[in-house]
Backbone as numpy.savetxt, mean C-alpha at the origin, in Angstrom:
# Nx Ny Nz CAx CAy CAz Cx Cy Cz
3.11 8.84 3.71 3.62 8.89 2.38 3.20 7.65 1.59
3.75 6.47 1.84 3.25 5.32 1.10 1.79 5.05 1.42
1.39 5.34 2.69 0.01 5.08 3.09 -0.99 5.92 2.30
-0.65 7.16 2.03 -1.59 8.02 1.27 -1.71 7.53 -0.16
-0.62 7.12 -0.74 -0.64 6.60 -2.13 -1.45 5.30 -2.14
-1.27 4.45 -1.14 -2.01 3.19 -1.05 -3.48 3.47 -0.91
-3.83 4.41 -0.07 -5.27 4.73 0.14 -5.86 5.35 -1.11
-5.07 6.19 -1.78 -5.58 6.74 -3.06 -5.89 5.63 -4.03
-4.94 4.68 -4.17 -5.13 3.60 -5.13 -6.34 2.74 -4.75
-6.46 2.35 -3.52 -7.58 1.47 -3.11 -8.91 2.23 -3.28
-8.95 3.48 -2.91 -10.23 4.20 -3.08 -10.58 4.45 -4.56
-9.56 4.74 -5.34 -9.77 4.91 -6.79 -10.32 3.61 -7.38
-9.73 2.49 -7.00 -10.15 1.20 -7.56 -11.55 0.84 -7.06
-11.85 1.17 -5.79 -13.19 0.89 -5.29 -14.24 1.77 -6.01
-13.88 3.00 -6.30 -14.76 3.89 -7.12 -15.04 3.25 -8.48
-14.00 2.75 -9.10 -14.14 2.12 -10.44 -15.08 0.93 -10.32
-14.87 0.06 -9.34 -15.73 -1.13 -9.16 -17.20 -0.75 -8.88
-17.38 0.28 -8.03 -18.72 0.73 -7.74 -19.43 1.24 -9.03
-18.70 1.97 -9.83 -19.26 2.46 -11.07 -19.57 1.32 -12.01
-18.67 0.36 -12.14 -18.92 -0.82 -12.98 -20.14 -1.60 -12.57
-20.46 -1.56 -11.24 -21.60 -2.27 -10.74 -22.87 -1.42 -10.59
-22.77 -0.19 -11.15 -23.97 0.66 -11.24 -24.23 1.56 -10.03
-23.35 1.61 -9.09 -23.55 2.46 -7.91 -22.80 3.75 -8.09
-23.41 4.67 -8.82 -22.76 5.95 -9.19 -22.46 6.81 -7.96
-23.40 6.85 -7.01 -23.22 7.67 -5.81 -22.02 7.16 -5.01
-21.90 5.87 -4.79 -20.77 5.30 -4.11 -19.45 5.59 -4.89
-19.52 5.50 -6.19 -18.33 5.80 -7.01 -17.89 7.24 -6.82
-18.88 8.14 -6.75 -18.54 9.55 -6.55 -17.92 9.79 -5.16
-18.46 9.13 -4.14 -17.94 9.30 -2.79 -16.51 8.81 -2.73
-16.27 7.62 -3.25 -14.92 7.09 -3.24 -13.98 7.88 -4.15
-14.51 8.40 -5.24 -13.68 9.28 -6.10 -13.22 10.52 -5.38
-14.13 11.10 -4.59 -13.78 12.31 -3.83 -12.72 12.00 -2.78
-12.88 10.87 -2.06 -11.90 10.50 -1.06 -10.55 10.21 -1.71
-10.59 9.55 -2.88 -9.31 9.24 -3.60 -8.62 10.51 -3.98
-9.37 11.50 -4.46 -8.74 12.79 -4.84 -8.12 13.45 -3.68
-8.80 13.40 -2.49 -8.24 13.99 -1.29 -6.94 13.30 -0.88
-6.94 11.91 -0.94 -5.74 11.18 -0.63 -4.61 11.51 -1.62
-4.92 11.74 -2.85 -3.92 12.12 -3.85 -3.24 13.44 -3.48
-4.03 14.37 -2.94 -3.45 15.64 -2.46 -2.51 15.43 -1.29
-2.94 14.52 -0.35 -2.05 14.20 0.77 -0.76 13.60 0.27
-0.89 12.67 -0.66 0.31 12.03 -1.20 1.27 13.06 -1.80
0.71 13.96 -2.57 1.53 15.00 -3.19 2.28 15.83 -2.18
1.60 16.21 -1.10 2.24 17.02 -0.06 3.31 16.21 0.65
3.03 14.97 1.05 4.00 14.17 1.75 5.22 13.88 0.90
4.98 13.60 -0.35 6.07 13.29 -1.28 7.01 14.49 -1.39
6.45 15.68 -1.49 7.25 16.90 -1.63 8.02 17.20 -0.36
7.37 16.95 0.78 8.04 17.18 2.12 9.23 16.25 2.24
9.04 14.99 1.90 10.16 14.03 2.05 11.24 14.35 1.02
10.85 14.77 -0.17 11.82 15.20 -1.16 12.74 16.28 -0.59
12.13 17.26 0.07 12.91 18.35 0.70 13.80 17.80 1.81
13.28 16.82 2.60 14.09 16.19 3.66 15.33 15.50 3.09
15.17 14.88 1.93 16.35 14.24 1.31 17.38 15.30 0.89
16.93 16.51 0.53 17.88 17.58 0.18 18.61 18.04 1.44
17.89 18.17 2.57 18.46 18.73 3.79 19.31 17.71 4.55
18.76 16.47 4.69 19.45 15.43 5.46 19.28 14.06 4.81
20.07 13.82 3.76 19.86 12.53 3.07 20.13 11.30 3.95
21.14 11.36 4.83 21.41 10.24 5.73 20.22 9.96 6.66
19.79 10.97 7.37 18.65 10.81 8.26 17.40 10.34 7.58
17.17 10.88 6.40 15.93 10.53 5.67 15.95 9.12 5.15
17.06 8.71 4.58 17.12 7.33 4.06 17.10 6.33 5.26
17.68 6.68 6.40 17.59 5.84 7.59 16.15 5.73 8.05
15.42 6.84 8.04 14.03 6.85 8.48 13.16 5.98 7.48
13.43 6.14 6.20 12.68 5.39 5.19 12.94 3.92 5.37
14.19 3.51 5.52 14.54 2.12 5.72 13.87 1.57 7.01
13.93 2.36 8.04 13.31 1.94 9.31 11.81 1.71 9.16
11.17 2.65 8.48 9.75 2.48 8.23 9.43 1.22 7.41
10.24 0.95 6.41 10.01 -0.23 5.58 10.33 -1.53 6.35
11.30 -1.49 7.24 11.60 -2.67 8.04 10.46 -3.01 9.00
9.84 -1.97 9.52 8.74 -2.18 10.48 7.43 -2.53 9.76
7.44 -2.42 8.47 6.29 -2.73 7.65 5.19 -1.68 7.88
4.67 -1.22 6.77 3.61 -0.21 6.83 2.32 -0.93 7.10
1.63 -0.50 8.14 0.34 -1.13 8.40 -0.72 -0.06 8.42
-1.80 -0.37 7.77 -2.91 0.57 7.72 -3.75 0.43 8.97
-4.44 1.48 9.39 -5.30 1.37 10.60 -6.30 0.23 10.50
-6.69 -0.14 9.30 -7.69 -1.19 9.15 -7.19 -2.56 9.69
-5.88 -2.69 9.89 -5.38 -3.97 10.38 -5.92 -4.27 11.79
-6.49 -3.27 12.43 -7.07 -3.45 13.77 -8.57 -3.81 13.70
-9.17 -3.85 12.52 -10.59 -4.12 12.47 -10.92 -5.51 12.98
-12.04 -5.57 13.70 -12.45 -6.84 14.31 -13.97 -6.80 14.40
-14.60 -7.88 14.01 -16.07 -7.96 14.04 -16.58 -8.73 15.27
-15.71 -9.05 16.19 -16.11 -9.80 17.37 -16.10 -11.30 17.17
-15.82 -11.74 15.94 -15.83 -13.18 15.67 -14.61 -13.66 14.88
-14.19 -12.92 13.89 -13.08 -13.40 13.03 -11.77 -12.76 13.44
-10.90 -13.55 14.07 -9.62 -13.00 14.49 -8.72 -12.67 13.33
-9.03 -13.16 12.17 -8.20 -12.91 10.96 -8.98 -12.01 9.98
-9.83 -11.15 10.44 -10.69 -10.38 9.56 -9.88 -9.53 8.57
-8.82 -8.87 9.06 -8.06 -8.01 8.15 -7.37 -8.84 7.10
-6.83 -9.99 7.45 -6.18 -10.86 6.45 -7.24 -11.36 5.44
-8.38 -11.67 5.90 -9.42 -12.10 4.96 -9.88 -10.93 4.03
-10.05 -9.78 4.69 -10.41 -8.56 3.89 -9.29 -8.25 2.84
-8.06 -8.37 3.25 -6.92 -8.12 2.32 -6.92 -9.11 1.20
-7.20 -10.36 1.47 -7.22 -11.40 0.43 -8.33 -11.08 -0.61
-9.46 -10.62 -0.12 -10.53 -10.26 -1.06 -10.10 -9.01 -1.88
-9.54 -8.04 -1.23 -9.05 -6.85 -1.90 -8.01 -7.19 -2.97
-7.15 -8.13 -2.66 -6.11 -8.58 -3.63 -6.80 -9.24 -4.81
-7.75 -10.13 -4.57 -8.39 -10.89 -5.64 -9.21 -9.96 -6.55
-9.91 -8.97 -5.96 -10.74 -8.07 -6.73 -9.95 -6.93 -7.43
-8.69 -6.78 -7.01 -7.87 -5.71 -7.58 -8.08 -4.35 -6.93
-8.64 -4.31 -5.74 -8.88 -3.08 -5.02 -7.49 -2.55 -4.56
-6.71 -3.41 -3.93 -5.35 -3.05 -3.54 -4.57 -4.38 -3.50
-3.49 -4.38 -4.27 -2.76 -5.65 -4.48 -1.32 -5.53 -4.04
-0.66 -6.68 -3.97 0.78 -6.70 -3.71 1.55 -5.94 -4.83
1.02 -5.99 -6.03 1.61 -5.26 -7.14 1.53 -3.74 -6.87
0.42 -3.29 -6.36 0.27 -1.87 -6.02 1.35 -1.45 -5.00
1.52 -2.30 -3.99 2.52 -2.04 -2.92 3.90 -1.95 -3.55
4.24 -2.86 -4.42 5.56 -2.85 -5.07 5.69 -1.61 -5.96
4.66 -1.30 -6.66 4.67 -0.13 -7.56 4.87 1.21 -6.75
4.25 1.26 -5.58 4.44 2.42 -4.70 5.89 2.55 -4.28
6.48 1.46 -3.83 7.87 1.52 -3.42 8.78 1.93 -4.58
8.51 1.31 -5.76 9.28 1.67 -6.93 9.15 3.16 -7.29
7.94 3.66 -7.19 7.71 5.08 -7.49 8.48 5.99 -6.50
8.37 5.67 -5.22 9.01 6.54 -4.20 10.51 6.48 -4.32
11.07 5.30 -4.47 12.56 5.16 -4.61 13.04 5.95 -5.82
12.27 5.89 -6.89 12.64 6.63 -8.10 12.40 8.11 -7.96
11.31 8.51 -7.38 10.99 9.91 -7.23 12.02 10.65 -6.34
12.40 9.95 -5.26 13.33 10.52 -4.35 14.76 10.23 -4.70
14.98 9.49 -5.81 16.32 9.17 -6.29 17.20 8.55 -5.21
16.60 7.61 -4.47 17.29 6.96 -3.33 18.56 6.23 -3.80
18.44 5.56 -4.97 19.62 4.86 -5.47 20.76 5.78 -5.91
20.48 7.02 -6.14 21.48 7.98 -6.61 22.12 8.77 -5.49
21.66 8.58 -4.28 22.21 9.38 -3.18 23.70 9.14 -3.02
24.46 10.21 -2.84 25.89 10.10 -2.64 26.32 10.79 -1.31
27.49 10.52 -0.89 28.00 11.18 0.32 27.37 10.67 1.61
26.75 9.48 1.54 26.14 8.92 2.73 27.17 8.29 3.64
26.89 8.31 4.93 27.73 7.59 5.91 27.48 6.11 5.73
28.30 5.27 6.38 28.15 3.84 6.26 26.73 3.36 6.56
26.16 3.85 7.64 24.81 3.44 8.03 23.76 3.88 6.97
23.98 5.07 6.43 23.11 5.57 5.35 23.22 4.73 4.11
24.44 4.28 3.76 24.60 3.41 2.59 23.94 2.05 2.80
24.02 1.52 4.01 23.33 0.29 4.33 21.82 0.44 4.13
21.31 1.53 4.68 19.85 1.81 4.55 19.48 1.97 3.07
20.33 2.65 2.31 20.09 2.81 0.91 20.03 1.49 0.16
21.02 0.60 0.45 21.06 -0.72 -0.12 19.79 -1.53 0.23
19.43 -1.39 1.49 18.22 -2.16 1.94 16.98 -1.72 1.17
16.74 -0.41 1.14 15.54 0.14 0.49 15.56 -0.22 -0.99
16.69 -0.04 -1.64 16.78 -0.30 -3.07 16.66 -1.80 -3.40
17.12 -2.65 -2.47 17.03 -4.10 -2.69 15.69 -4.68 -2.32
14.90 -3.91 -1.60 13.61 -4.38 -1.14 12.61 -4.66 -2.30
12.71 -3.90 -3.33 11.77 -4.03 -4.41 11.79 -5.41 -5.02
12.96 -5.98 -5.22 13.03 -7.33 -5.82 12.33 -8.35 -4.91
12.50 -8.22 -3.61 11.86 -9.14 -2.65 10.33 -8.97 -2.67
9.89 -7.72 -2.76 8.47 -7.45 -2.76 7.84 -7.98 -4.05
8.55 -7.84 -5.16 8.03 -8.38 -6.44 7.82 -9.89 -6.35
8.74 -10.62 -5.67 8.57 -12.07 -5.50 7.34 -12.37 -4.64
7.11 -11.59 -3.62 5.94 -11.72 -2.78 4.68 -11.47 -3.57
4.78 -10.50 -4.47 3.65 -10.16 -5.34 3.21 -11.35 -6.18
4.20 -12.07 -6.72 3.90 -13.26 -7.52 3.16 -14.33 -6.66
3.61 -14.51 -5.46 2.95 -15.50 -4.56 1.54 -15.07 -4.20
1.39 -13.78 -3.95 0.05 -13.23 -3.60 -0.92 -13.42 -4.73
-0.44 -13.23 -5.96 -1.33 -13.39 -7.17 -1.76 -14.84 -7.25
-0.86 -15.78 -7.00 -1.23 -17.19 -7.06 -2.22 -17.55 -5.97
-2.00 -17.04 -4.75 -2.93 -17.32 -3.63 -4.32 -16.73 -3.89
-4.35 -15.56 -4.55 -5.62 -14.88 -4.77 -6.56 -15.66 -5.65
-6.02 -16.56 -6.45 -6.82 -17.32 -7.38 -7.37 -18.59 -6.78
-6.92 -18.98 -5.61 -7.33 -20.28 -5.06 -7.83 -20.21 -3.65
-8.33 -19.08 -3.20 -8.80 -18.97 -1.81 -10.12 -19.63 -1.53
-10.31 -20.08 -0.28 -11.57 -20.67 0.10 -12.69 -19.61 0.29
-13.91 -20.03 0.45 -14.99 -19.12 0.74 -15.26 -19.11 2.28
-15.42 -17.92 2.79 -15.73 -17.80 4.24 -16.84 -16.76 4.40
-17.60 -16.83 5.48 -18.64 -15.85 5.71 -18.04 -14.53 6.27
-18.54 -13.41 5.77 -18.15 -12.12 6.25 -19.32 -11.56 7.08
-19.12 -11.31 8.36 -20.22 -10.90 9.25 -20.79 -9.56 8.81
-19.96 -8.66 8.31 -20.42 -7.34 8.01 -21.12 -7.21 6.67
-21.30 -8.36 6.00 -22.21 -8.40 4.84 -23.17 -9.57 5.04
-23.71 -9.62 6.30 -24.73 -10.57 6.67 -24.32 -12.02 6.46
-23.07 -12.31 6.83 -22.50 -13.64 6.72 -22.50 -14.25 5.32
-22.54 -13.37 4.35 -22.45 -13.82 2.97 -21.10 -14.50 2.75
-21.10 -15.60 2.02 -19.86 -16.32 1.73 -19.09 -15.51 0.68
-17.81 -15.30 0.93 -16.97 -14.51 0.03 -15.71 -15.33 -0.21
-15.30 -15.46 -1.48 -14.07 -16.15 -1.80 -12.90 -15.29 -1.42
-11.94 -15.88 -0.70 -10.72 -15.20 -0.34 -9.76 -15.18 -1.49
C-alpha cells in the first residue's frame, strides 16, 4: 500500500527528470512503470478500505504494526560489493534530486490516514485506540524528520558511485 504509492511517486519523478534531461525513451519507460504502480496503489487502497469496514480494530493494529516496523523497500538490500551504505547514499541522492523525499513519505502517510479515516474510527477496543493514536500522531514526527532530511540534502559530501563508473555524486 504505502510502497506502491512510494514507487509510483519515485518512478513518476524519475520520468520527469529523464524528460527534462532529454531522454524521452527512459521517460516513457518510467512513465509506464509509474502508471502500473498507480494501479497497484488504487487496488491496495481499496482493499484496505474494505478491511477497515470489516475489522477496524484488526486493520488499525496491522497498520500501526507496519508503521512501527518501518516500511523498507527491496532496494535497501542493494550492494555493489564495495559500499556498505549504498542504499543510504542512493536515498540521499534521491532526496536531494527530488526523486523520492521525506516529504513524499509524510504526504503518503497523511493521504492514507485521511483516505481511510483512521482518526474518525469509533468503537475500537483499547488496543485499537492506542494504535489509532500512534498512527495519527506519527505524521507530526515524520514532518519533523522531513525538515531535518531537507537540511541534510543541501550539505552532503561527494562520493563515488560504482554503478556509474565511480563518478563522484553529491549526497
